[in-house]
C-alpha positions as CSV (number, residue, x, y, z in Angstrom):
1,M,0.0,0.0,0.0
2,S,1.3,3.5,-0.8
3,R,2.5,5.5,2.2
4,S,3.5,8.8,0.7
5,A,2.5,12.0,2.4
6,P,0.3,14.5,0.6
7,T,1.4,17.8,-0.9
8,S,-0.6,20.4,0.9
9,H,-1.4,24.1,0.2
10,R,-3.8,26.7,1.4
11,F,-6.1,29.0,-0.6
12,V,-8.6,31.7,0.3
13,A,-12.2,30.7,-0.4
14,P,-14.8,33.2,-1.6
15,S,-16.0,33.3,2.0
16,G,-12.6,34.8,3.0
17,I,-11.7,31.6,5.0
18,G,-8.3,30.1,4.4
19,L,-8.7,26.4,3.6
20,A,-6.0,23.7,3.6
21,V,-6.0,21.2,0.8
22,H,-4.1,17.9,0.6
23,D,-3.1,16.3,-2.7
24,W,-2.3,12.6,-2.0
25,G,-1.3,11.9,-5.6
26,G,-2.4,8.9,-7.7
27,E,-3.8,8.7,-11.1
28,G,-7.2,8.0,-12.5
29,S,-10.7,9.2,-11.7
30,P,-10.6,11.7,-8.8
31,V,-11.9,11.2,-5.2
32,L,-12.5,14.1,-2.8
33,L,-12.6,13.1,0.9
34,A,-14.5,15.2,3.5
35,H,-13.7,14.5,7.1
36,P,-15.9,14.4,10.2
37,T,-16.1,16.9,13.1
38,G,-13.0,17.1,15.2
39,F,-10.7,15.5,12.7
40,H,-8.9,16.8,9.6
41,G,-8.1,15.9,6.0
42,R,-4.9,14.0,6.8
43,A,-6.8,11.6,9.0
44,W,-7.9,10.0,5.8
45,A,-4.3,8.8,5.2
46,P,-4.9,5.0,5.1
47,V,-8.0,5.5,3.0
48,A,-6.2,7.7,0.6
49,A,-3.4,5.2,0.3
50,G,-5.8,2.4,-0.5
51,L,-7.6,4.5,-3.1
52,I,-4.3,5.3,-4.8
53,D,-3.5,1.6,-4.9
54,A,-7.0,1.1,-6.4
55,G,-6.2,3.4,-9.3
56,R,-7.6,6.7,-8.1
57,K,-6.4,10.3,-7.8
58,V,-7.1,11.5,-4.2
59,W,-7.7,14.9,-2.6
60,S,-8.8,15.8,0.9
61,F,-9.1,19.1,2.8
62,D,-9.6,20.6,6.3
63,F,-12.9,22.2,7.1
64,R,-12.8,25.6,8.8
65,G,-11.9,25.3,12.5
66,H,-10.0,22.0,11.8
67,G,-6.5,21.1,10.9
68,D,-4.6,23.9,9.1
69,S,-7.6,25.8,7.9
70,D,-8.8,29.1,9.5
71,R,-11.2,29.2,12.4
72,S,-14.6,30.7,11.9
73,P,-14.3,34.5,12.3
74,D,-17.5,34.7,14.3
75,G,-17.2,31.4,16.1
76,Q,-20.7,30.2,15.1
77,Y,-19.8,27.2,12.8
78,R,-23.0,27.1,10.8
79,W,-23.2,23.8,9.0
80,E,-24.1,25.3,5.6
81,E,-20.7,27.1,5.9
82,F,-19.0,23.7,6.0
83,A,-20.9,22.8,2.8
84,Q,-19.6,26.0,1.3
85,D,-16.1,25.1,2.3
86,A,-16.5,21.8,0.4
87,L,-17.9,23.5,-2.6
88,A,-15.0,26.1,-2.5
89,V,-12.4,23.3,-2.5
90,T,-14.2,21.5,-5.3
91,H,-14.2,24.6,-7.5
92,H,-10.6,25.5,-6.5
93,L,-9.5,22.1,-7.7
94,D,-11.6,22.3,-10.9
95,L,-13.4,19.1,-9.9
96,A,-17.0,20.4,-10.0
97,G,-19.0,18.3,-12.4
98,V,-16.0,16.2,-13.5
99,P,-17.8,13.0,-14.8
100,G,-15.6,10.5,-12.9
101,L,-15.6,12.4,-9.6
102,L,-16.5,10.5,-6.4
103,A,-17.2,12.8,-3.5
104,A,-16.9,10.8,-0.2
105,G,-17.8,12.2,3.2
106,H,-18.0,10.9,6.8
107,S,-20.5,12.3,9.3
108,K,-20.4,16.2,9.0
109,G,-18.4,15.8,5.9
110,A,-21.0,13.7,4.2
111,A,-23.8,16.1,5.2
112,A,-21.8,19.0,3.7
113,L,-21.5,17.1,0.4
114,L,-25.3,16.4,0.3
115,W,-26.0,20.1,1.1
116,G,-23.8,21.0,-1.9
117,A,-25.6,18.6,-4.1
118,V,-28.9,20.2,-3.2
119,H,-27.7,23.8,-3.7
120,E,-25.3,23.3,-6.6
121,P,-26.8,20.4,-8.7
122,G,-24.3,18.6,-10.8
123,T,-21.3,19.5,-8.8
124,Y,-20.9,16.0,-7.3
125,P,-21.9,13.3,-9.9
126,R,-21.9,10.7,-7.2
127,I,-21.7,10.8,-3.4
128,W,-20.5,8.2,-0.9
129,A,-21.9,9.2,2.5
130,F,-21.0,7.4,5.7
131,E,-23.5,8.4,8.4
132,P,-24.3,11.9,7.2
133,I,-25.5,13.9,10.1
134,I,-28.9,14.8,8.7
135,L,-31.7,14.4,11.2
136,P,-35.0,13.0,9.7
137,F,-37.1,16.0,10.7
138,E,-39.2,18.2,8.4
139,S,-38.0,21.4,10.2
140,P,-34.6,22.4,11.5
141,I,-34.0,22.4,15.2
142,G,-32.3,25.3,17.0
143,A,-28.8,25.1,18.3
144,T,-28.9,22.8,21.4
145,D,-26.5,21.4,23.9
146,N,-26.2,17.6,23.7
147,P,-23.9,14.8,25.0
148,L,-21.4,15.3,22.1
149,S,-21.1,19.1,22.7
150,A,-20.8,18.5,26.5
151,G,-18.1,15.9,25.9
152,A,-16.2,18.1,23.6
153,R,-16.0,20.9,26.2
154,R,-14.5,18.4,28.6
155,R,-11.9,17.3,26.0
156,R,-8.3,17.8,26.9
157,G,-6.9,20.4,24.6
158,Q,-3.2,20.4,25.5
159,W,-0.8,17.5,26.0
160,P,2.9,17.3,27.1
161,S,3.6,15.4,23.8
162,R,2.0,13.7,20.8
163,D,3.2,10.4,22.1
164,E,1.3,10.8,25.4
165,A,-1.8,11.9,23.6
166,L,-1.5,8.9,21.2
167,A,-1.1,6.5,24.1
168,S,-4.1,8.0,25.9
169,Y,-6.4,8.1,22.9
170,G,-5.5,4.5,21.9
171,S,-6.3,3.1,25.4
172,K,-10.0,4.0,25.7
173,P,-13.2,4.8,23.8
174,P,-14.0,6.4,21.5
175,L,-10.8,6.8,19.6
176,N,-9.4,3.4,20.4
177,A,-11.7,2.1,17.7
178,L,-9.6,3.8,15.0
179,S,-7.1,1.9,13.0
180,P,-3.5,2.6,14.1
181,A,-2.8,4.4,10.9
182,A,-5.8,6.7,11.2
183,L,-5.3,7.4,14.9
184,G,-1.6,8.1,14.2
185,A,-2.4,10.6,11.5
186,Y,-5.1,12.2,13.6
187,V,-2.6,12.9,16.4
188,E,0.4,13.8,14.3
189,Y,-1.4,16.4,12.1
190,G,-4.3,17.3,14.4
191,M,-2.0,18.9,17.0
192,R,0.3,21.9,16.8
193,D,3.5,22.6,18.7
194,R,3.4,25.3,21.4
195,A,6.3,27.5,22.4
196,D,6.6,25.8,25.7
197,G,7.3,22.4,24.1
198,T,3.8,21.0,24.7
199,V,1.2,20.4,21.9
200,E,-2.4,21.4,21.5
201,L,-5.4,20.3,19.4
202,K,-5.8,22.3,16.3
203,C,-9.6,21.9,16.5
204,R,-10.2,23.6,19.8
205,P,-12.6,21.9,22.2
206,E,-14.8,24.9,22.4
207,D,-15.1,25.1,18.6
208,E,-15.9,21.4,18.4
209,A,-18.6,21.8,21.1
210,T,-20.2,24.6,19.1
211,I,-20.1,22.5,15.9
212,Y,-22.0,19.7,17.7
213,M,-24.5,22.2,19.0
214,M,-25.2,23.5,15.5
215,G,-25.6,20.1,13.9
216,A,-29.4,20.0,14.2
217,T,-29.8,23.4,12.5
218,L,-29.0,22.3,9.0
219,G,-32.6,21.4,8.1
220,L,-31.5,19.4,5.0
221,F,-33.8,16.4,5.3
222,P,-36.9,17.9,3.5
223,H,-34.7,18.9,0.5
224,L,-33.0,15.5,-0.1
225,D,-35.4,14.8,-3.0
226,R,-33.4,17.5,-4.9
227,V,-30.2,15.4,-4.9
228,E,-29.9,14.4,-8.6
229,G,-27.0,11.9,-8.6
230,P,-26.6,8.5,-7.0
231,V,-25.8,8.3,-3.3
232,L,-24.5,5.4,-1.2
233,V,-25.5,5.9,2.4
234,A,-23.4,3.6,4.7
235,C,-23.6,3.2,8.4
236,G,-22.3,1.1,11.2
237,E,-24.4,-1.7,12.6
238,T,-23.5,-0.7,16.2
239,T,-23.6,3.1,15.8
240,T,-25.4,5.4,18.1
241,A,-25.4,8.3,15.6
242,I,-27.1,7.6,12.2
243,T,-28.4,4.1,13.0
244,P,-29.5,1.7,10.3
245,D,-33.1,2.8,10.8
246,F,-32.2,6.5,10.5
247,A,-30.0,5.7,7.5
248,A,-32.9,3.9,5.8
249,L,-35.0,7.0,6.2
250,L,-32.3,9.0,4.4
251,V,-32.2,6.5,1.6
252,E,-35.9,6.6,1.2
253,A,-35.8,10.4,1.0
254,L,-33.1,10.5,-1.7
255,P,-34.2,9.8,-5.3
256,H,-31.3,7.5,-6.2
257,A,-29.8,6.0,-3.1
258,T,-28.8,2.6,-1.6
259,L,-28.0,1.5,1.9
260,E,-24.9,-0.3,3.2
261,V,-24.7,-1.5,6.8
262,W,-21.3,-2.3,8.1
263,K,-21.4,-5.3,10.4
264,G,-19.8,-4.8,13.8
265,R,-18.8,-1.2,13.1
266,G,-19.7,2.1,14.8
267,H,-19.8,5.7,13.8
268,F,-16.1,5.8,13.1
269,G,-16.4,3.1,10.4
270,P,-14.1,4.5,7.7
271,L,-11.4,5.2,10.2
272,E,-11.9,1.9,12.0
273,D,-11.6,-0.2,8.8
274,P,-10.0,1.9,6.0
275,G,-9.8,-1.2,3.8
276,Q,-13.6,-1.7,3.9
277,A,-14.0,2.0,3.2
278,V,-11.8,1.8,0.1
279,A,-13.6,-1.3,-1.2
280,S,-17.0,0.2,-0.6
281,M,-16.0,3.5,-2.4
282,V,-14.5,1.8,-5.4
283,R,-17.3,-0.7,-5.7
284,F,-19.9,2.1,-5.6
285,A,-17.9,4.4,-8.0
286,E,-17.5,1.6,-10.6
287,A,-21.2,0.6,-10.3
288,Q,-22.1,4.2,-11.0
289,G,-20.0,4.7,-14.1
290,S,-16.7,5.9,-12.6
291,P,-14.0,3.6,-13.8
292,K,-10.3,3.9,-12.7
293,R,-9.4,5.9,-15.7
């Protein structure tokens, strides 16, 4: 499996936000990877490597407030703005509407791609969506505190070293579910060095908490019938986020969608089992007319 690091750069989106983009290399039909809340584009490392080996050209990026992208200037983190980040990256890379493009997202990343498909039809010819955070309600809910936002506020934001953070995360839920490669990439590139020799999370706990609070405000469910292209909605069998029953409601609301339930996996499915993610993405892309070349 390929192990090369991506070539990364930043650009300023039309929103004025500086966004970091990661070019993993490869050849063939392109794949754009959109990460979940609290992570960053380089956490996709083992998935990107597998996709390259499968004959794909791979890109990922950091949403605002994550990785090496700018924080939100007003600190609100509206979820439609994450969708605008994804669209900005897609246009920046000249990928919008490319016939072979596979847009693949996890959690918030998947919801952002589906929002983009509603508001800019044709941008994403096909979408692979693992547990998109789209609540099956006809009207959006206001920003509300919840167990995820409360947990994020309690998250430790500073560590003596990356090694100590890695050992801690790998020893207990929820991050111990991640594959070693995904967890290693999350820690290595999700923390920045401080002047005093310690390290801190690039996605600040208070920002992550706000993002979770804002998740229910997206109000996308009643508009899913406007998604024109094929969508694969995948979920973990044991998840407590977008359960198989919830995922089935999303599939029913989408005009051209199928459901895939991952046995024994939870909400972190693509980062738990990168090989299964690669196989699922490639199988879906090829079935929907996106060959390797």
